[in-house]
VMD Tcl script that builds the backbone (N, CA, C; Angstrom):
set m [mol new atoms 354]
animate dup $m
set s [atomselect $m all]
$s set {name element resname resid chain x y z} {
  {N N GLU 1 A 0.723 -1.176 0.020}
  {CA C GLU 1 A 0.029 0.032 -0.037}
  {C C GLU 1 A 0.830 1.254 0.041}
  {N N ASP 2 A 2.000 1.140 0.616}
  {CA C ASP 2 A 2.986 2.397 0.593}
  {C C ASP 2 A 3.453 2.708 -0.669}
  {N N VAL 3 A 3.676 1.789 -1.518}
  {CA C VAL 3 A 4.200 2.111 -2.885}
  {C C VAL 3 A 3.018 2.642 -3.638}
  {N N GLN 4 A 1.853 2.204 -3.586}
  {CA C GLN 4 A 0.683 2.860 -4.190}
  {C C GLN 4 A 0.508 4.253 -3.755}
  {N N LYS 5 A 0.580 4.436 -2.465}
  {CA C LYS 5 A 0.371 5.782 -1.903}
  {C C LYS 5 A 1.490 6.869 -2.591}
  {N N ARG 6 A 2.727 6.386 -2.556}
  {CA C ARG 6 A 3.753 7.260 -3.189}
  {C C ARG 6 A 3.404 7.543 -4.731}
  {N N SER 7 A 3.038 6.381 -5.285}
  {CA C SER 7 A 2.876 6.432 -6.794}
  {C C SER 7 A 1.711 7.473 -7.043}
  {N N PHE 8 A 0.571 7.281 -6.396}
  {CA C PHE 8 A -0.708 8.137 -6.571}
  {C C PHE 8 A -0.437 9.462 -6.141}
  {N N THR 9 A 0.400 9.613 -4.932}
  {CA C THR 9 A 0.686 11.066 -4.619}
  {C C THR 9 A 1.482 11.785 -5.737}
  {N N LYS 10 A 2.530 11.074 -6.279}
  {CA C LYS 10 A 3.295 11.742 -7.409}
  {C C LYS 10 A 2.197 12.051 -8.691}
  {N N TRP 11 A 1.343 11.153 -8.949}
  {CA C TRP 11 A 0.486 11.388 -10.044}
  {C C TRP 11 A -0.476 12.481 -9.732}
  {N N VAL 12 A -1.017 12.534 -8.669}
  {CA C VAL 12 A -1.922 13.794 -8.105}
  {C C VAL 12 A -1.156 15.116 -8.337}
  {N N ASN 13 A 0.167 15.210 -7.859}
  {CA C ASN 13 A 0.932 16.408 -8.009}
  {C C ASN 13 A 1.084 16.802 -9.452}
  {N N VAL 14 A 1.318 15.872 -10.358}
  {CA C VAL 14 A 1.448 16.183 -11.750}
  {C C VAL 14 A 0.247 16.640 -12.199}
  {N N GLN 15 A -0.904 16.022 -11.947}
  {CA C GLN 15 A -2.152 16.595 -12.475}
  {C C GLN 15 A -2.493 17.969 -11.944}
  {N N LEU 16 A -2.207 18.250 -10.693}
  {CA C LEU 16 A -2.405 19.580 -10.150}
  {C C LEU 16 A -1.558 20.607 -10.855}
  {N N LYS 17 A -0.236 20.182 -11.058}
  {CA C LYS 17 A 0.588 21.104 -11.911}
  {C C LYS 17 A 0.015 21.456 -13.329}
  {N N LYS 18 A -0.361 20.312 -13.924}
  {CA C LYS 18 A -1.072 20.522 -15.386}
  {C C LYS 18 A -2.179 21.394 -15.359}
  {N N GLY 19 A -3.045 21.394 -14.174}
  {CA C GLY 19 A -4.157 22.310 -14.016}
  {C C GLY 19 A -3.696 23.747 -13.513}
  {N N ASP 20 A -2.502 24.000 -13.444}
  {CA C ASP 20 A -2.017 25.339 -12.753}
  {C C ASP 20 A -2.426 25.493 -11.385}
  {N N HIS 21 A -2.540 24.364 -10.646}
  {CA C HIS 21 A -3.140 24.662 -9.213}
  {C C HIS 21 A -1.802 24.566 -8.262}
  {N N ASP 22 A -1.827 25.447 -7.266}
  {CA C ASP 22 A -0.733 25.620 -6.436}
  {C C ASP 22 A -0.444 24.480 -5.295}
  {N N GLU 23 A -1.438 23.684 -4.986}
  {CA C GLU 23 A -1.318 22.758 -3.931}
  {C C GLU 23 A -0.174 21.644 -4.310}
  {N N GLU 24 A 0.343 21.103 -3.348}
  {CA C GLU 24 A 1.192 19.992 -3.353}
  {C C GLU 24 A 0.793 18.996 -2.453}
  {N N VAL 25 A 0.417 17.740 -2.799}
  {CA C VAL 25 A 0.107 16.724 -1.855}
  {C C VAL 25 A 1.281 16.011 -1.241}
  {N N THR 26 A 1.203 15.883 -0.058}
  {CA C THR 26 A 2.307 15.089 0.755}
  {C C THR 26 A 1.772 13.915 1.343}
  {N N ASP 27 A 0.654 13.955 1.809}
  {CA C ASP 27 A -0.084 12.951 2.631}
  {C C ASP 27 A -1.392 12.695 1.968}
  {N N LEU 28 A -1.513 11.715 1.075}
  {CA C LEU 28 A -2.695 11.424 0.253}
  {C C LEU 28 A -4.103 11.410 1.051}
  {N N ALA 29 A -4.006 10.704 2.256}
  {CA C ALA 29 A -5.300 10.534 3.048}
  {C C ALA 29 A -5.578 11.889 3.590}
  {N N GLU 30 A -4.688 12.626 4.238}
  {CA C GLU 30 A -4.994 13.909 4.779}
  {C C GLU 30 A -5.297 15.006 3.731}
  {N N ASP 31 A -4.476 15.065 2.766}
  {CA C ASP 31 A -4.656 16.172 1.838}
  {C C ASP 31 A -5.893 16.131 0.952}
  {N N LEU 32 A -6.397 14.874 0.627}
  {CA C LEU 32 A -7.570 14.707 -0.080}
  {C C LEU 32 A -8.901 14.718 0.790}
  {N N LYS 33 A -8.815 14.584 2.033}
  {CA C LYS 33 A -10.033 14.585 2.904}
  {C C LYS 33 A -10.990 15.830 2.607}
  {N N THR 34 A -10.626 17.043 2.250}
  {CA C THR 34 A -11.592 18.119 2.156}
  {C C THR 34 A -12.226 17.968 0.772}
  {N N GLY 35 A -11.723 17.303 -0.116}
  {CA C GLY 35 A -12.461 17.194 -1.464}
  {C C GLY 35 A -11.847 18.261 -2.402}
  {N N ILE 36 A -11.176 19.210 -1.872}
  {CA C ILE 36 A -10.623 20.245 -2.746}
  {C C ILE 36 A -9.660 19.705 -3.769}
  {N N VAL 37 A -8.650 19.105 -3.257}
  {CA C VAL 37 A -7.615 18.434 -4.229}
  {C C VAL 37 A -8.342 17.636 -5.232}
  {N N LEU 38 A -9.187 16.657 -4.708}
  {CA C LEU 38 A -9.864 15.655 -5.813}
  {C C LEU 38 A -10.607 16.552 -6.779}
  {N N LEU 39 A -11.162 17.555 -6.333}
  {CA C LEU 39 A -11.985 18.442 -7.342}
  {C C LEU 39 A -11.015 18.965 -8.330}
  {N N LYS 40 A -9.912 19.404 -7.823}
  {CA C LYS 40 A -8.926 20.083 -8.825}
  {C C LYS 40 A -8.320 18.952 -9.793}
  {N N VAL 41 A -8.063 17.860 -9.291}
  {CA C VAL 41 A -7.551 16.801 -10.046}
  {C C VAL 41 A -8.601 16.334 -11.184}
  {N N LEU 42 A -9.855 16.237 -10.721}
  {CA C LEU 42 A -10.845 15.834 -11.595}
  {C C LEU 42 A -10.969 16.960 -12.783}
  {N N ALA 43 A -10.860 18.197 -12.322}
  {CA C ALA 43 A -11.062 19.355 -13.289}
  {C C ALA 43 A -9.822 19.212 -14.428}
  {N N SER 44 A -8.644 18.934 -13.684}
  {CA C SER 44 A -7.553 18.840 -14.680}
  {C C SER 44 A -7.578 17.742 -15.690}
  {N N THR 45 A -7.968 16.613 -15.152}
  {CA C THR 45 A -8.065 15.461 -16.140}
  {C C THR 45 A -9.222 15.420 -16.983}
  {N N THR 46 A -10.367 16.070 -16.657}
  {CA C THR 46 A -11.548 15.981 -17.467}
  {C C THR 46 A -11.694 17.240 -18.323}
  {N N GLY 47 A -10.929 18.305 -17.988}
  {CA C GLY 47 A -11.069 19.533 -18.707}
  {C C GLY 47 A -12.355 20.235 -18.397}
  {N N GLN 48 A -13.135 19.918 -17.361}
  {CA C GLN 48 A -14.455 20.358 -16.990}
  {C C GLN 48 A -14.059 21.677 -16.037}
  {N N ASN 49 A -14.867 22.491 -15.963}
  {CA C ASN 49 A -14.807 23.600 -14.872}
  {C C ASN 49 A -15.127 23.114 -13.569}
  {N N LEU 50 A -14.477 23.677 -12.475}
  {CA C LEU 50 A -14.803 23.298 -11.161}
  {C C LEU 50 A -16.211 23.800 -10.739}
  {N N PRO 51 A -17.013 23.030 -10.175}
  {CA C PRO 51 A -18.187 23.282 -9.654}
  {C C PRO 51 A -18.074 24.099 -8.524}
  {N N PRO 52 A -19.229 24.888 -8.044}
  {CA C PRO 52 A -19.024 25.523 -6.740}
  {C C PRO 52 A -18.701 24.622 -5.586}
  {N N TYR 53 A -17.757 24.919 -4.659}
  {CA C TYR 53 A -17.460 24.028 -3.482}
  {C C TYR 53 A -17.042 24.894 -2.362}
  {N N ASN 54 A -16.899 24.332 -1.131}
  {CA C ASN 54 A -16.376 24.996 0.012}
  {C C ASN 54 A -14.927 25.149 -0.103}
  {N N LYS 55 A -14.451 26.326 -0.378}
  {CA C LYS 55 A -12.962 26.559 -0.516}
  {C C LYS 55 A -12.168 26.435 0.779}
  {N N VAL 56 A -12.828 26.630 1.928}
  {CA C VAL 56 A -12.113 26.441 3.217}
  {C C VAL 56 A -13.137 25.342 4.031}
  {N N CYS 57 A -12.380 24.351 4.440}
  {CA C CYS 57 A -13.154 23.258 5.116}
  {C C CYS 57 A -12.703 23.147 6.626}
  {N N LYS 58 A -13.432 23.671 7.504}
  {CA C LYS 58 A -13.193 23.637 8.935}
  {C C LYS 58 A -14.009 22.629 9.713}
  {N N SER 59 A -14.937 22.057 9.063}
  {CA C SER 59 A -15.828 21.038 9.588}
  {C C SER 59 A -15.994 19.889 8.821}
  {N N GLU 60 A -16.440 18.768 9.395}
  {CA C GLU 60 A -16.792 17.447 8.782}
  {C C GLU 60 A -17.730 17.765 7.796}
  {N N ILE 61 A -18.812 18.488 8.246}
  {CA C ILE 61 A -19.973 18.683 7.213}
  {C C ILE 61 A -19.517 19.372 5.924}
  {N N GLN 62 A -18.530 20.331 6.075}
  {CA C GLN 62 A -18.048 20.871 4.788}
  {C C GLN 62 A -17.297 19.892 3.883}
  {N N ARG 63 A -16.488 18.974 4.634}
  {CA C ARG 63 A -15.721 18.016 3.919}
  {C C ARG 63 A -16.657 17.060 3.187}
  {N N VAL 64 A -17.692 16.619 3.959}
  {CA C VAL 64 A -18.620 15.721 3.254}
  {C C VAL 64 A -19.335 16.400 2.187}
  {N N SER 65 A -19.689 17.544 2.336}
  {CA C SER 65 A -20.293 18.297 1.185}
  {C C SER 65 A -19.517 18.344 -0.064}
  {N N ASN 66 A -18.137 18.797 0.126}
  {CA C ASN 66 A -17.300 18.791 -0.912}
  {C C ASN 66 A -17.143 17.441 -1.566}
  {N N GLN 67 A -17.033 16.295 -0.784}
  {CA C GLN 67 A -16.999 14.984 -1.365}
  {C C GLN 67 A -18.109 14.619 -2.006}
  {N N SER 68 A -19.205 15.139 -1.556}
  {CA C SER 68 A -20.602 14.789 -2.390}
  {C C SER 68 A -20.417 15.346 -3.772}
  {N N ILE 69 A -19.710 16.606 -3.932}
  {CA C ILE 69 A -19.412 17.224 -5.059}
  {C C ILE 69 A -18.677 16.525 -6.008}
  {N N VAL 70 A -17.526 15.888 -5.305}
  {CA C VAL 70 A -16.647 14.977 -5.891}
  {C C VAL 70 A -17.417 13.918 -6.427}
  {N N ILE 71 A -18.234 13.128 -5.696}
  {CA C ILE 71 A -18.963 11.960 -6.244}
  {C C ILE 71 A -19.758 12.328 -7.533}
  {N N ASP 72 A -20.508 13.565 -7.462}
  {CA C ASP 72 A -21.229 14.045 -8.612}
  {C C ASP 72 A -20.434 14.426 -9.796}
  {N N PHE 73 A -19.222 14.806 -9.627}
  {CA C PHE 73 A -18.296 15.208 -10.559}
  {C C PHE 73 A -17.979 13.740 -11.243}
  {N N PHE 74 A -17.666 12.793 -10.487}
  {CA C PHE 74 A -17.204 11.455 -11.008}
  {C C PHE 74 A -18.421 11.090 -11.943}
  {N N GLN 75 A -19.613 11.135 -11.568}
  {CA C GLN 75 A -20.766 10.749 -12.204}
  {C C GLN 75 A -20.878 11.462 -13.586}
  {N N SER 76 A -20.869 12.842 -13.407}
  {CA C SER 76 A -20.890 13.686 -14.647}
  {C C SER 76 A -19.780 13.492 -15.676}
  {N N ALA 77 A -18.717 13.100 -15.089}
  {CA C ALA 77 A -17.616 12.697 -16.065}
  {C C ALA 77 A -17.595 11.185 -16.505}
  {N N LYS 78 A -18.734 10.453 -16.177}
  {CA C LYS 78 A -18.857 9.172 -16.539}
  {C C LYS 78 A -17.696 8.217 -16.044}
  {N N ILE 79 A -17.060 8.553 -14.884}
  {CA C ILE 79 A -16.220 7.671 -14.213}
  {C C ILE 79 A -16.815 6.955 -13.120}
  {N N LYS 80 A -16.819 5.506 -13.296}
  {CA C LYS 80 A -17.470 4.682 -12.380}
  {C C LYS 80 A -16.637 4.620 -11.083}
  {N N LEU 81 A -17.343 4.874 -9.920}
  {CA C LEU 81 A -16.848 4.768 -8.644}
  {C C LEU 81 A -17.713 3.984 -7.705}
  {N N ILE 82 A -17.565 2.692 -7.568}
  {CA C ILE 82 A -18.427 1.781 -6.980}
  {C C ILE 82 A -18.140 1.575 -5.582}
  {N N GLY 83 A -19.172 1.529 -4.670}
  {CA C GLY 83 A -18.980 1.282 -3.206}
  {C C GLY 83 A -18.274 2.360 -2.463}
  {N N ILE 84 A -18.130 3.518 -2.983}
  {CA C ILE 84 A -17.510 4.547 -2.290}
  {C C ILE 84 A -18.353 5.835 -2.213}
  {N N GLY 85 A -18.431 6.337 -0.967}
  {CA C GLY 85 A -19.453 7.472 -0.703}
  {C C GLY 85 A -18.560 8.613 -0.117}
  {N N PRO 86 A -19.216 9.767 -0.145}
  {CA C PRO 86 A -18.710 10.994 0.424}
  {C C PRO 86 A -17.951 10.861 1.793}
  {N N GLN 87 A -18.639 10.104 2.640}
  {CA C GLN 87 A -18.239 9.969 3.892}
  {C C GLN 87 A -16.746 9.243 4.039}
  {N N ASP 88 A -16.719 8.180 3.125}
  {CA C ASP 88 A -15.563 7.391 3.091}
  {C C ASP 88 A -14.289 8.456 2.684}
  {N N LEU 89 A -14.604 9.122 1.799}
  {CA C LEU 89 A -13.436 10.119 1.253}
  {C C LEU 89 A -13.204 11.242 2.389}
  {N N ALA 90 A -14.262 11.772 2.927}
  {CA C ALA 90 A -14.018 12.811 4.005}
  {C C ALA 90 A -13.469 12.089 5.126}
  {N N ASP 91 A -13.441 10.904 5.503}
  {CA C ASP 91 A -12.883 10.216 6.621}
  {C C ASP 91 A -11.377 9.933 6.296}
  {N N GLY 92 A -10.909 10.086 5.107}
  {CA C GLY 92 A -9.626 9.785 4.652}
  {C C GLY 92 A -9.415 8.317 4.620}
  {N N ASN 93 A -10.473 7.578 4.321}
  {CA C ASN 93 A -10.321 6.185 4.098}
  {C C ASN 93 A -9.471 5.822 2.854}
  {N N MET 94 A -8.228 5.170 3.248}
  {CA C MET 94 A -7.116 5.151 2.261}
  {C C MET 94 A -7.545 4.225 1.217}
  {N N ARG 95 A -8.283 3.170 1.320}
  {CA C ARG 95 A -8.821 2.332 0.199}
  {C C ARG 95 A -9.706 3.091 -0.612}
  {N N ALA 96 A -10.480 3.861 -0.047}
  {CA C ALA 96 A -11.496 4.731 -0.924}
  {C C ALA 96 A -10.674 5.801 -1.732}
  {N N MET 97 A -9.698 6.476 -1.109}
  {CA C MET 97 A -8.777 7.361 -1.879}
  {C C MET 97 A -8.049 6.601 -2.981}
  {N N LEU 98 A -7.446 5.618 -2.695}
  {CA C LEU 98 A -6.716 4.764 -3.792}
  {C C LEU 98 A -7.753 4.416 -4.909}
  {N N ALA 99 A -8.799 3.941 -4.555}
  {CA C ALA 99 A -9.966 3.497 -5.512}
  {C C ALA 99 A -10.390 4.681 -6.437}
  {N N ALA 100 A -10.565 5.887 -5.847}
  {CA C ALA 100 A -10.808 7.035 -6.567}
  {C C ALA 100 A -9.671 7.456 -7.506}
  {N N MET 101 A -8.593 7.422 -7.090}
  {CA C MET 101 A -7.386 7.759 -7.934}
  {C C MET 101 A -7.193 6.685 -9.006}
  {N N TRP 102 A -7.434 5.426 -8.744}
  {CA C TRP 102 A -7.394 4.457 -9.731}
  {C C TRP 102 A -8.443 4.522 -10.847}
  {N N ALA 103 A -9.641 4.989 -10.382}
  {CA C ALA 103 A -10.702 5.153 -11.296}
  {C C ALA 103 A -10.488 6.245 -12.223}
  {N N ILE 104 A -9.918 7.415 -11.735}
  {CA C ILE 104 A -9.570 8.543 -12.559}
  {C C ILE 104 A -8.404 8.147 -13.653}
  {N N ILE 105 A -7.363 7.551 -13.087}
  {CA C ILE 105 A -6.364 7.085 -14.082}
  {C C ILE 105 A -6.829 6.028 -14.930}
  {N N TYR 106 A -7.660 5.180 -14.659}
  {CA C TYR 106 A -8.161 4.126 -15.626}
  {C C TYR 106 A -9.010 4.840 -16.693}
  {N N ALA 107 A -9.911 5.697 -16.364}
  {CA C ALA 107 A -10.692 6.278 -17.308}
  {C C ALA 107 A -9.864 7.177 -18.214}
  {N N GLN 108 A -8.743 7.806 -17.723}
  {CA C GLN 108 A -7.880 8.573 -18.569}
  {C C GLN 108 A -7.144 7.684 -19.502}
  {N N GLN 109 A -6.710 6.502 -19.120}
  {CA C GLN 109 A -6.000 5.603 -19.892}
  {C C GLN 109 A -6.785 5.007 -21.048}
  {N N ILE 110 A -7.963 4.704 -20.775}
  {CA C ILE 110 A -8.836 4.140 -21.828}
  {C C ILE 110 A -9.378 5.261 -22.808}
  {N N GLY 111 A -8.983 6.464 -22.416}
  {CA C GLY 111 A -9.537 7.490 -23.314}
  {C C GLY 111 A -10.967 8.214 -22.857}
  {N N ALA 112 A -11.506 7.616 -21.743}
  {CA C ALA 112 A -12.893 8.052 -21.356}
  {C C ALA 112 A -12.892 9.455 -21.131}
  {N N ILE 113 A -11.814 10.059 -20.613}
  {CA C ILE 113 A -11.816 11.483 -20.274}
  {C C ILE 113 A -10.476 12.040 -20.873}
  {N N LYS 114 A -10.338 13.378 -21.060}
  {CA C LYS 114 A -9.237 13.946 -21.570}
  {C C LYS 114 A -8.063 13.436 -20.935}
  {N N GLY 115 A -6.953 13.191 -21.742}
  {CA C GLY 115 A -5.771 12.721 -21.317}
  {C C GLY 115 A -4.828 12.504 -22.410}
  {N N GLU 116 A -3.450 12.109 -22.182}
  {CA C GLU 116 A -2.583 11.855 -23.097}
  {C C GLU 116 A -2.546 10.576 -23.624}
  {N N ALA 117 A -2.856 9.587 -22.898}
  {CA C ALA 117 A -2.722 8.087 -23.256}
  {C C ALA 117 A -4.028 7.712 -23.807}
  {N N ARG 118 A -3.989 6.813 -24.675}
  {CA C ARG 118 A -5.280 6.031 -25.240}
  {C C ARG 118 A -4.746 4.636 -25.688}
}
mol reanalyze $m
mol bondsrecalc $m
mol representation Tube
mol addrep $m
């Protein structure tokens, strides 16, 4: 799991740079809890505009709200995310985070969303 965390962390940082976002992820579970980074990665990989979201998350309710927007973004981009809910992501569930990253990478690789590989 540590190798996956490092690999996905590097991939997330590349996607953020491609999207001209200033964030840098160092701890995948902690940095993705708010949903802000996930939304920016989804925007970068899909080419879609960011929907309105809580830009500052001080409470669990705001994190879950942002993660609900993440789940909706997955659905609108036609990226399948099975068995993962907003609470899983807001709690920093590492399996949920890794599954979300894998779903984005997979969709990008098969050409379902904007990307370099096909």
